N, CA, C, O and CB atoms as a CASP TS submission, in Angstrom:
PFRMAT TS
TARGET T0000
AUTHOR 0000-0000-0000
METHOD Language model
MODEL 1
PARENT N/A
ATOM      1  N   MET     1     -34.559  41.822  90.707  1.00  0.00           N
ATOM      2  CA  MET     1     -33.125  41.626  90.842  1.00  0.00           C
ATOM      3  C   MET     1     -32.652  40.629  89.783  1.00  0.00           C
ATOM      4  O   MET     1     -33.213  39.539  89.665  1.00  0.00           O
ATOM      5  CB  MET     1     -32.765  41.132  92.270  1.00  0.00           C
ATOM      6  N   LYS     2     -31.662  40.981  89.043  1.00  0.00           N
ATOM      7  CA  LYS     2     -31.092  40.112  88.024  1.00  0.00           C
ATOM      8  C   LYS     2     -29.974  39.281  88.635  1.00  0.00           C
ATOM      9  O   LYS     2     -29.177  39.791  89.423  1.00  0.00           O
ATOM     10  CB  LYS     2     -30.570  40.934  86.823  1.00  0.00           C
ATOM     11  N   THR     3     -29.912  38.008  88.276  1.00  0.00           N
ATOM     12  CA  THR     3     -28.882  37.097  88.746  1.00  0.00           C
ATOM     13  C   THR     3     -28.312  36.362  87.551  1.00  0.00           C
ATOM     14  O   THR     3     -29.048  35.997  86.634  1.00  0.00           O
ATOM     15  CB  THR     3     -29.441  36.102  89.798  1.00  0.00           C
ATOM     16  N   LYS     4     -27.022  36.146  87.553  1.00  0.00           N
ATOM     17  CA  LYS     4     -26.354  35.470  86.444  1.00  0.00           C
ATOM     18  C   LYS     4     -26.569  33.964  86.544  1.00  0.00           C
ATOM     19  O   LYS     4     -26.536  33.393  87.634  1.00  0.00           O
ATOM     20  CB  LYS     4     -24.846  35.802  86.431  1.00  0.00           C
ATOM     21  N   LEU     5     -26.789  33.322  85.386  1.00  0.00           N
ATOM     22  CA  LEU     5     -26.975  31.884  85.287  1.00  0.00           C
ATOM     23  C   LEU     5     -26.080  31.376  84.170  1.00  0.00           C
ATOM     24  O   LEU     5     -26.088  31.929  83.070  1.00  0.00           O
ATOM     25  CB  LEU     5     -28.470  31.515  85.029  1.00  0.00           C
ATOM     26  N   THR     6     -25.315  30.340  84.435  1.00  0.00           N
ATOM     27  CA  THR     6     -24.447  29.756  83.422  1.00  0.00           C
ATOM     28  C   THR     6     -25.080  28.472  82.922  1.00  0.00           C
ATOM     29  O   THR     6     -25.462  27.613  83.716  1.00  0.00           O
ATOM     30  CB  THR     6     -23.025  29.491  83.981  1.00  0.00           C
ATOM     31  N   LEU     7     -25.194  28.338  81.600  1.00  0.00           N
ATOM     32  CA  LEU     7     -25.760  27.150  80.980  1.00  0.00           C
ATOM     33  C   LEU     7     -24.747  26.532  80.040  1.00  0.00           C
ATOM     34  O   LEU     7     -23.937  27.237  79.438  1.00  0.00           O
ATOM     35  CB  LEU     7     -27.058  27.487  80.230  1.00  0.00           C
ATOM     36  N   GLN     8     -24.790  25.234  79.916  1.00  0.00           N
ATOM     37  CA  GLN     8     -23.950  24.548  78.942  1.00  0.00           C
ATOM     38  C   GLN     8     -24.878  23.937  77.907  1.00  0.00           C
ATOM     39  O   GLN     8     -25.676  23.049  78.208  1.00  0.00           O
ATOM     40  CB  GLN     8     -23.038  23.456  79.620  1.00  0.00           C
ATOM     41  N   LEU     9     -24.757  24.431  76.685  1.00  0.00           N
ATOM     42  CA  LEU     9     -25.614  23.990  75.595  1.00  0.00           C
ATOM     43  C   LEU     9     -24.778  23.667  74.373  1.00  0.00           C
ATOM     44  O   LEU     9     -23.629  24.094  74.261  1.00  0.00           O
ATOM     45  CB  LEU     9     -26.662  25.055  75.261  1.00  0.00           C
ATOM     46  N   ASN    10     -25.357  22.917  73.468  1.00  0.00           N
ATOM     47  CA  ASN    10     -24.725  22.595  72.206  1.00  0.00           C
ATOM     48  C   ASN    10     -24.441  23.895  71.451  1.00  0.00           C
ATOM     49  O   ASN    10     -25.300  24.775  71.383  1.00  0.00           O
ATOM     50  CB  ASN    10     -25.618  21.639  71.366  1.00  0.00           C
ATOM     51  N   LYS    11     -23.232  24.018  70.880  1.00  0.00           N
ATOM     52  CA  LYS    11     -22.849  25.251  70.184  1.00  0.00           C
ATOM     53  C   LYS    11     -23.813  25.602  69.063  1.00  0.00           C
ATOM     54  O   LYS    11     -24.114  26.778  68.860  1.00  0.00           O
ATOM     55  CB  LYS    11     -21.446  25.119  69.623  1.00  0.00           C
ATOM     56  N   GLN    12     -24.301  24.612  68.335  1.00  0.00           N
ATOM     57  CA  GLN    12     -25.238  24.885  67.241  1.00  0.00           C
ATOM     58  C   GLN    12     -26.535  25.491  67.777  1.00  0.00           C
ATOM     59  O   GLN    12     -27.109  26.380  67.148  1.00  0.00           O
ATOM     60  CB  GLN    12     -25.541  23.593  66.456  1.00  0.00           C
ATOM     61  N   VAL    13     -26.992  25.021  68.920  1.00  0.00           N
ATOM     62  CA  VAL    13     -28.206  25.563  69.526  1.00  0.00           C
ATOM     63  C   VAL    13     -27.975  27.017  69.943  1.00  0.00           C
ATOM     64  O   VAL    13     -28.835  27.874  69.740  1.00  0.00           O
ATOM     65  CB  VAL    13     -28.638  24.709  70.747  1.00  0.00           C
ATOM     66  N   ILE    14     -26.824  27.280  70.517  1.00  0.00           N
ATOM     67  CA  ILE    14     -26.483  28.641  70.938  1.00  0.00           C
ATOM     68  C   ILE    14     -26.431  29.572  69.723  1.00  0.00           C
ATOM     69  O   ILE    14     -26.980  30.673  69.754  1.00  0.00           O
ATOM     70  CB  ILE    14     -25.125  28.657  71.691  1.00  0.00           C
ATOM     71  N   ASP    15     -25.770  29.123  68.658  1.00  0.00           N
ATOM     72  CA  ASP    15     -25.664  29.945  67.445  1.00  0.00           C
ATOM     73  C   ASP    15     -27.039  30.247  66.853  1.00  0.00           C
ATOM     74  O   ASP    15     -27.308  31.375  66.441  1.00  0.00           O
ATOM     75  CB  ASP    15     -24.790  29.240  66.400  1.00  0.00           C
ATOM     76  N   LYS    16     -27.909  29.234  66.813  1.00  0.00           N
ATOM     77  CA  LYS    16     -29.263  29.436  66.294  1.00  0.00           C
ATOM     78  C   LYS    16     -30.047  30.408  67.190  1.00  0.00           C
ATOM     79  O   LYS    16     -30.772  31.272  66.698  1.00  0.00           O
ATOM     80  CB  LYS    16     -30.008  28.083  66.189  1.00  0.00           C
ATOM     81  N   ALA    17     -29.889  30.251  68.504  1.00  0.00           N
ATOM     82  CA  ALA    17     -30.592  31.128  69.449  1.00  0.00           C
ATOM     83  C   ALA    17     -30.125  32.572  69.308  1.00  0.00           C
ATOM     84  O   ALA    17     -30.940  33.493  69.341  1.00  0.00           O
ATOM     85  CB  ALA    17     -30.376  30.645  70.892  1.00  0.00           C
ATOM     86  N   LYS    18     -28.825  32.773  69.152  1.00  0.00           N
ATOM     87  CA  LYS    18     -28.286  34.130  68.982  1.00  0.00           C
ATOM     88  C   LYS    18     -28.805  34.754  67.688  1.00  0.00           C
ATOM     89  O   LYS    18     -29.165  35.931  67.659  1.00  0.00           O
ATOM     90  CB  LYS    18     -26.737  34.106  68.979  1.00  0.00           C
ATOM     91  N   ASN    19     -28.841  33.966  66.631  1.00  0.00           N
ATOM     92  CA  ASN    19     -29.340  34.452  65.347  1.00  0.00           C
ATOM     93  C   ASN    19     -30.829  34.806  65.461  1.00  0.00           C
ATOM     94  O   ASN    19     -31.260  35.852  64.974  1.00  0.00           O
ATOM     95  CB  ASN    19     -29.115  33.389  64.237  1.00  0.00           C
ATOM     96  N   TYR    20     -31.593  33.951  66.089  1.00  0.00           N
ATOM     97  CA  TYR    20     -33.021  34.210  66.283  1.00  0.00           C
ATOM     98  C   TYR    20     -33.226  35.484  67.104  1.00  0.00           C
ATOM     99  O   TYR    20     -34.046  36.335  66.758  1.00  0.00           O
ATOM    100  CB  TYR    20     -33.703  33.008  66.978  1.00  0.00           C
ATOM    101  N   ALA    21     -32.475  35.600  68.185  1.00  0.00           N
ATOM    102  CA  ALA    21     -32.591  36.780  69.057  1.00  0.00           C
ATOM    103  C   ALA    21     -32.257  38.059  68.281  1.00  0.00           C
ATOM    104  O   ALA    21     -32.971  39.056  68.387  1.00  0.00           O
ATOM    105  CB  ALA    21     -31.656  36.641  70.288  1.00  0.00           C
ATOM    106  N   ARG    22     -31.191  38.027  67.518  1.00  0.00           N
ATOM    107  CA  ARG    22     -30.787  39.190  66.731  1.00  0.00           C
ATOM    108  C   ARG    22     -31.883  39.571  65.737  1.00  0.00           C
ATOM    109  O   ARG    22     -32.215  40.748  65.593  1.00  0.00           O
ATOM    110  CB  ARG    22     -29.466  38.907  65.989  1.00  0.00           C
ATOM    111  N   ASN    23     -32.442  38.572  65.052  1.00  0.00           N
ATOM    112  CA  ASN    23     -33.493  38.823  64.059  1.00  0.00           C
ATOM    113  C   ASN    23     -34.791  39.336  64.690  1.00  0.00           C
ATOM    114  O   ASN    23     -35.589  39.993  64.021  1.00  0.00           O
ATOM    115  CB  ASN    23     -33.777  37.551  63.279  1.00  0.00           C
ATOM    116  N   HIS    24     -35.000  39.037  65.973  1.00  0.00           N
ATOM    117  CA  HIS    24     -36.224  39.455  66.655  1.00  0.00           C
ATOM    118  C   HIS    24     -35.974  40.582  67.661  1.00  0.00           C
ATOM    119  O   HIS    24     -36.812  40.883  68.510  1.00  0.00           O
ATOM    120  CB  HIS    24     -36.851  38.266  67.363  1.00  0.00           C
ATOM    121  N   LYS    25     -34.781  41.200  67.534  1.00  0.00           N
ATOM    122  CA  LYS    25     -34.428  42.354  68.372  1.00  0.00           C
ATOM    123  C   LYS    25     -34.644  42.091  69.866  1.00  0.00           C
ATOM    124  O   LYS    25     -35.276  42.878  70.570  1.00  0.00           O
ATOM    125  CB  LYS    25     -35.244  43.565  67.948  1.00  0.00           C
ATOM    126  N   THR    26     -34.103  40.966  70.321  1.00  0.00           N
ATOM    127  CA  THR    26     -34.151  40.607  71.734  1.00  0.00           C
ATOM    128  C   THR    26     -32.821  39.964  72.102  1.00  0.00           C
ATOM    129  O   THR    26     -31.885  39.983  71.302  1.00  0.00           O
ATOM    130  CB  THR    26     -35.350  39.645  72.042  1.00  0.00           C
ATOM    131  N   SER    27     -32.725  39.407  73.278  1.00  0.00           N
ATOM    132  CA  SER    27     -31.497  38.727  73.697  1.00  0.00           C
ATOM    133  C   SER    27     -31.801  37.280  74.044  1.00  0.00           C
ATOM    134  O   SER    27     -32.943  36.928  74.337  1.00  0.00           O
ATOM    135  CB  SER    27     -30.849  39.446  74.902  1.00  0.00           C
ATOM    136  N   VAL    28     -30.781  36.456  74.010  1.00  0.00           N
ATOM    137  CA  VAL    28     -30.945  35.059  74.396  1.00  0.00           C
ATOM    138  C   VAL    28     -31.367  34.997  75.863  1.00  0.00           C
ATOM    139  O   VAL    28     -32.191  34.162  76.237  1.00  0.00           O
ATOM    140  CB  VAL    28     -29.630  34.254  74.159  1.00  0.00           C
ATOM    141  N   SER    29     -30.814  35.862  76.680  1.00  0.00           N
ATOM    142  CA  SER    29     -31.199  35.893  78.096  1.00  0.00           C
ATOM    143  C   SER    29     -32.694  36.159  78.256  1.00  0.00           C
ATOM    144  O   SER    29     -33.358  35.505  79.060  1.00  0.00           O
ATOM    145  CB  SER    29     -30.393  36.964  78.847  1.00  0.00           C
ATOM    146  N   LYS    30     -33.219  37.107  77.501  1.00  0.00           N
ATOM    147  CA  LYS    30     -34.648  37.425  77.585  1.00  0.00           C
ATOM    148  C   LYS    30     -35.490  36.260  77.075  1.00  0.00           C
ATOM    149  O   LYS    30     -36.554  35.973  77.624  1.00  0.00           O
ATOM    150  CB  LYS    30     -34.967  38.703  76.783  1.00  0.00           C
ATOM    151  N   MET    31     -35.017  35.590  76.025  1.00  0.00           N
ATOM    152  CA  MET    31     -35.736  34.431  75.508  1.00  0.00           C
ATOM    153  C   MET    31     -35.816  33.322  76.556  1.00  0.00           C
ATOM    154  O   MET    31     -36.876  32.732  76.769  1.00  0.00           O
ATOM    155  CB  MET    31     -35.059  33.909  74.236  1.00  0.00           C
ATOM    156  N   VAL    32     -34.689  33.044  77.207  1.00  0.00           N
ATOM    157  CA  VAL    32     -34.658  31.998  78.235  1.00  0.00           C
ATOM    158  C   VAL    32     -35.546  32.395  79.408  1.00  0.00           C
ATOM    159  O   VAL    32     -36.296  31.572  79.934  1.00  0.00           O
ATOM    160  CB  VAL    32     -33.207  31.742  78.719  1.00  0.00           C
ATOM    161  N   GLU    33     -35.459  33.658  79.815  1.00  0.00           N
ATOM    162  CA  GLU    33     -36.282  34.134  80.925  1.00  0.00           C
ATOM    163  C   GLU    33     -37.771  33.990  80.599  1.00  0.00           C
ATOM    164  O   GLU    33     -38.545  33.524  81.435  1.00  0.00           O
ATOM    165  CB  GLU    33     -35.947  35.602  81.248  1.00  0.00           C
ATOM    166  N   SER    34     -38.168  34.383  79.403  1.00  0.00           N
ATOM    167  CA  SER    34     -39.570  34.283  78.994  1.00  0.00           C
ATOM    168  C   SER    34     -40.030  32.832  78.962  1.00  0.00           C
ATOM    169  O   SER    34     -41.134  32.514  79.403  1.00  0.00           O
ATOM    170  CB  SER    34     -39.773  34.927  77.622  1.00  0.00           C
ATOM    171  N   TYR    35     -39.184  31.961  78.440  1.00  0.00           N
ATOM    172  CA  TYR    35     -39.524  30.539  78.375  1.00  0.00           C
ATOM    173  C   TYR    35     -39.701  29.955  79.771  1.00  0.00           C
ATOM    174  O   TYR    35     -40.682  29.261  80.041  1.00  0.00           O
ATOM    175  CB  TYR    35     -38.442  29.765  77.615  1.00  0.00           C
ATOM    176  N   LEU    36     -38.750  30.238  80.655  1.00  0.00           N
ATOM    177  CA  LEU    36     -38.835  29.692  82.011  1.00  0.00           C
ATOM    178  C   LEU    36     -40.044  30.236  82.759  1.00  0.00           C
ATOM    179  O   LEU    36     -40.680  29.520  83.531  1.00  0.00           O
ATOM    180  CB  LEU    36     -37.562  30.006  82.787  1.00  0.00           C
ATOM    181  N   GLU    37     -40.353  31.495  82.527  1.00  0.00           N
ATOM    182  CA  GLU    37     -41.549  32.091  83.140  1.00  0.00           C
ATOM    183  C   GLU    37     -42.803  31.377  82.637  1.00  0.00           C
ATOM    184  O   GLU    37     -43.709  31.078  83.416  1.00  0.00           O
ATOM    185  CB  GLU    37     -41.631  33.615  82.827  1.00  0.00           C
ATOM    186  N   LEU    38     -42.850  31.109  81.351  1.00  0.00           N
ATOM    187  CA  LEU    38     -44.008  30.456  80.752  1.00  0.00           C
ATOM    188  C   LEU    38     -44.188  29.032  81.285  1.00  0.00           C
ATOM    189  O   LEU    38     -45.283  28.669  81.714  1.00  0.00           O
ATOM    190  CB  LEU    38     -43.868  30.431  79.231  1.00  0.00           C
ATOM    191  N   VAL    39     -43.137  28.233  81.263  1.00  0.00           N
ATOM    192  CA  VAL    39     -43.292  26.835  81.681  1.00  0.00           C
ATOM    193  C   VAL    39     -43.557  26.700  83.167  1.00  0.00           C
ATOM    194  O   VAL    39     -44.280  25.793  83.580  1.00  0.00           O
ATOM    195  CB  VAL    39     -42.060  26.045  81.319  1.00  0.00           C
ATOM    196  N   THR    40     -42.997  27.567  83.973  1.00  0.00           N
ATOM    197  CA  THR    40     -43.260  27.459  85.412  1.00  0.00           C
ATOM    198  C   THR    40     -44.653  27.964  85.745  1.00  0.00           C
ATOM    199  O   THR    40     -45.265  27.485  86.700  1.00  0.00           O
ATOM    200  CB  THR    40     -42.212  28.242  86.215  1.00  0.00           C
ATOM    201  N   LYS    41     -45.160  28.900  84.997  1.00  0.00           N
ATOM    202  CA  LYS    41     -46.521  29.406  85.212  1.00  0.00           C
ATOM    203  C   LYS    41     -47.536  28.331  84.865  1.00  0.00           C
ATOM    204  O   LYS    41     -48.451  28.067  85.646  1.00  0.00           O
ATOM    205  CB  LYS    41     -46.778  30.676  84.368  1.00  0.00           C
ATOM    206  N   HIS    42     -47.385  27.704  83.698  1.00  0.00           N
ATOM    207  CA  HIS    42     -48.341  26.692  83.258  1.00  0.00           C
ATOM    208  C   HIS    42     -48.245  25.422  84.083  1.00  0.00           C
ATOM    209  O   HIS    42     -49.256  24.753  84.293  1.00  0.00           O
ATOM    210  CB  HIS    42     -48.123  26.370  81.798  1.00  0.00           C
ATOM    211  N   LYS    43     -47.081  25.080  84.545  1.00  0.00           N
ATOM    212  CA  LYS    43     -46.923  23.866  85.337  1.00  0.00           C
ATOM    213  C   LYS    43     -47.731  23.967  86.625  1.00  0.00           C
ATOM    214  O   LYS    43     -48.323  22.982  87.068  1.00  0.00           O
ATOM    215  CB  LYS    43     -45.439  23.614  85.652  1.00  0.00           C
ATOM    216  N   SER    44     -47.758  25.149  87.226  1.00  0.00           N
ATOM    217  CA  SER    44     -48.493  25.306  88.467  1.00  0.00           C
ATOM    218  C   SER    44     -49.999  25.261  88.241  1.00  0.00           C
ATOM    219  O   SER    44     -50.760  25.049  89.185  1.00  0.00           O
ATOM    220  CB  SER    44     -48.108  26.607  89.137  1.00  0.00           C
ATOM    221  N   LEU    45     -50.438  25.460  86.990  1.00  0.00           N
ATOM    222  CA  LEU    45     -51.855  25.424  86.665  1.00  0.00           C
ATOM    223  C   LEU    45     -52.295  24.060  86.146  1.00  0.00           C
ATOM    224  O   LEU    45     -53.460  23.872  85.793  1.00  0.00           O
ATOM    225  CB  LEU    45     -52.174  26.487  85.644  1.00  0.00           C
ATOM    226  N   ALA    46     -51.360  23.105  86.099  1.00  0.00           N
ATOM    227  CA  ALA    46     -51.668  21.789  85.545  1.00  0.00           C
ATOM    228  C   ALA    46     -52.771  21.101  86.352  1.00  0.00           C
ATOM    229  O   ALA    46     -52.800  21.165  87.581  1.00  0.00           O
ATOM    230  CB  ALA    46     -50.406  20.913  85.515  1.00  0.00           C
ATOM    231  N   ILE    47     -53.663  20.452  85.635  1.00  0.00           N
ATOM    232  CA  ILE    47     -54.770  19.729  86.255  1.00  0.00           C
ATOM    233  C   ILE    47     -54.603  18.259  85.921  1.00  0.00           C
ATOM    234  O   ILE    47     -54.383  17.898  84.765  1.00  0.00           O
ATOM    235  CB  ILE    47     -56.162  20.268  85.769  1.00  0.00           C
ATOM    236  N   GLU    48     -54.709  17.409  86.937  1.00  0.00           N
ATOM    237  CA  GLU    48     -54.621  15.979  86.693  1.00  0.00           C
ATOM    238  C   GLU    48     -55.923  15.487  86.101  1.00  0.00           C
ATOM    239  O   GLU    48     -57.006  15.861  86.553  1.00  0.00           O
ATOM    240  CB  GLU    48     -54.290  15.217  87.985  1.00  0.00           C
ATOM    241  N   ILE    49     -55.813  14.649  85.089  1.00  0.00           N
ATOM    242  CA  ILE    49     -56.988  14.074  84.450  1.00  0.00           C
ATOM    243  C   ILE    49     -57.113  12.637  84.931  1.00  0.00           C
ATOM    244  O   ILE    49     -56.178  11.845  84.812  1.00  0.00           O
ATOM    245  CB  ILE    49     -56.891  14.149  82.886  1.00  0.00           C
ATOM    246  N   SER    50     -58.265  12.315  85.469  1.00  0.00           N
ATOM    247  CA  SER    50     -58.481  10.965  85.997  1.00  0.00           C
ATOM    248  C   SER    50     -58.560   9.967  84.850  1.00  0.00           C
ATOM    249  O   SER    50     -58.873  10.342  83.720  1.00  0.00           O
ATOM    250  CB  SER    50     -59.771  10.906  86.853  1.00  0.00           C
ATOM    251  N   PRO    51     -58.277   8.695  85.134  1.00  0.00           N
ATOM    252  CA  PRO    51     -58.371   7.660  84.101  1.00  0.00           C
ATOM    253  C   PRO    51     -59.769   7.593  83.468  1.00  0.00           C
ATOM    254  O   PRO    51     -59.891   7.341  82.269  1.00  0.00           O
ATOM    255  CB  PRO    51     -58.011   6.302  84.696  1.00  0.00           C
ATOM    256  N   LEU    52     -60.817   7.816  84.264  1.00  0.00           N
ATOM    257  CA  LEU    52     -62.178   7.799  83.741  1.00  0.00           C
ATOM    258  C   LEU    52     -62.364   8.871  82.673  1.00  0.00           C
ATOM    259  O   LEU    52     -62.908   8.603  81.601  1.00  0.00           O
ATOM    260  CB  LEU    52     -63.187   8.001  84.873  1.00  0.00           C
ATOM    261  N   VAL    53     -61.908  10.085  82.972  1.00  0.00           N
ATOM    262  CA  VAL    53     -62.037  11.181  82.014  1.00  0.00           C
ATOM    263  C   VAL    53     -61.219  10.887  80.762  1.00  0.00           C
ATOM    264  O   VAL    53     -61.670  11.167  79.652  1.00  0.00           O
ATOM    265  CB  VAL    53     -61.589  12.514  82.647  1.00  0.00           C
ATOM    266  N   GLU    54     -60.035  10.331  80.924  1.00  0.00           N
ATOM    267  CA  GLU    54     -59.215   9.974  79.762  1.00  0.00           C
ATOM    268  C   GLU    54     -59.938   8.962  78.877  1.00  0.00           C
ATOM    269  O   GLU    54     -59.914   9.079  77.652  1.00  0.00           O
ATOM    270  CB  GLU    54     -57.857   9.407  80.213  1.00  0.00           C
ATOM    271  N   ASN    55     -60.589   7.954  79.501  1.00  0.00           N
ATOM    272  CA  ASN    55     -61.320   6.941  78.732  1.00  0.00           C
ATOM    273  C   ASN    55     -62.505   7.534  77.995  1.00  0.00           C
ATOM    274  O   ASN    55     -62.859   7.064  76.913  1.00  0.00           O
ATOM    275  CB  ASN    55     -61.795   5.827  79.646  1.00  0.00           C
ATOM    276  N   LEU    56     -63.125   8.562  78.563  1.00  0.00           N
ATOM    277  CA  LEU    56     -64.288   9.176  77.943  1.00  0.00           C
ATOM    278  C   LEU    56     -63.912  10.167  76.846  1.00  0.00           C
ATOM    279  O   LEU    56     -64.756  10.546  76.034  1.00  0.00           O
ATOM    280  CB  LEU    56     -65.118   9.868  78.989  1.00  0.00           C
ATOM    281  N   SER    57     -62.683  10.576  76.822  1.00  0.00           N
ATOM    282  CA  SER    57     -62.223  11.556  75.852  1.00  0.00           C
ATOM    283  C   SER    57     -62.452  11.041  74.431  1.00  0.00           C
ATOM    284  O   SER    57     -62.020   9.940  74.088  1.00  0.00           O
ATOM    285  CB  SER    57     -60.736  11.883  76.077  1.00  0.00           C
ATOM    286  N   GLY    58     -63.128  11.836  73.614  1.00  0.00           N
ATOM    287  CA  GLY    58     -63.384  11.477  72.235  1.00  0.00           C
ATOM    288  C   GLY    58     -64.649  10.691  72.016  1.00  0.00           C
ATOM    289  O   GLY    58     -64.981  10.380  70.872  1.00  0.00           O
ATOM    290  N   VAL    59     -65.378  10.353  73.083  1.00  0.00           N
ATOM    291  CA  VAL    59     -66.610   9.594  72.958  1.00  0.00           C
ATOM    292  C   VAL    59     -67.716  10.437  72.330  1.00  0.00           C
ATOM    293  O   VAL    59     -68.506   9.938  71.529  1.00  0.00           O
ATOM    294  CB  VAL    59     -67.050   9.079  74.321  1.00  0.00           C
ATOM    295  N   ILE    60     -67.767  11.696  72.692  1.00  0.00           N
ATOM    296  CA  ILE    60     -68.810  12.589  72.204  1.00  0.00           C
ATOM    297  C   ILE    60     -68.281  13.385  71.009  1.00  0.00           C
ATOM    298  O   ILE    60     -67.178  13.931  71.049  1.00  0.00           O
ATOM    299  CB  ILE    60     -69.293  13.544  73.331  1.00  0.00           C
ATOM    300  N   THR    61     -69.075  13.437  69.960  1.00  0.00           N
ATOM    301  CA  THR    61     -68.709  14.256  68.804  1.00  0.00           C
ATOM    302  C   THR    61     -69.700  15.416  68.705  1.00  0.00           C
ATOM    303  O   THR    61     -70.892  15.255  68.971  1.00  0.00           O
ATOM    304  CB  THR    61     -68.700  13.405  67.481  1.00  0.00           C
ATOM    305  N   ILE    62     -69.203  16.556  68.329  1.00  0.00           N
ATOM    306  CA  ILE    62     -70.021  17.750  68.206  1.00  0.00           C
ATOM    307  C   ILE    62     -70.049  18.149  66.740  1.00  0.00           C
ATOM    308  O   ILE    62     -69.009  18.299  66.098  1.00  0.00           O
ATOM    309  CB  ILE    62     -69.480  18.909  69.100  1.00  0.00           C
ATOM    310  N   LYS    63     -71.271  18.319  66.221  1.00  0.00           N
ATOM    311  CA  LYS    63     -71.409  18.722  64.827  1.00  0.00           C
ATOM    312  C   LYS    63     -71.038  20.189  64.692  1.00  0.00           C
ATOM    313  O   LYS    63     -71.408  21.014  65.527  1.00  0.00           O
ATOM    314  CB  LYS    63     -72.849  18.470  64.313  1.00  0.00           C
ATOM    315  N   GLU    64     -70.301  20.507  63.632  1.00  0.00           N
ATOM    316  CA  GLU    64     -69.971  21.887  63.321  1.00  0.00           C
ATOM    317  C   GLU    64     -71.043  22.445  62.398  1.00  0.00           C
ATOM    318  O   GLU    64     -71.456  21.783  61.446  1.00  0.00           O
ATOM    319  CB  GLU    64     -68.562  21.997  62.674  1.00  0.00           C
ATOM    320  N   TYR    65     -71.484  23.637  62.676  1.00  0.00           N
ATOM    321  CA  TYR    65     -72.541  24.262  61.869  1.00  0.00           C
ATOM    322  C   TYR    65     -71.961  25.252  60.905  1.00  0.00           C
ATOM    323  O   TYR    65     -72.699  25.876  60.143  1.00  0.00           O
ATOM    324  CB  TYR    65     -73.570  24.948  62.752  1.00  0.00           C
TER
END
């Protein structure tokens, strides 16, 4: 089911988005929908990193062959 959403954005951003959409044969609505789908999908998959793991990050180096 499609539902209408009203957004207030900077005119320059809207103009750039319309130009991008036209050049990529899509619509601004589809771009926004795809973006919102992407960010809400990844947000639900977010994993909290403990302070210990953060401190250990970068300690080990792996040689490239």
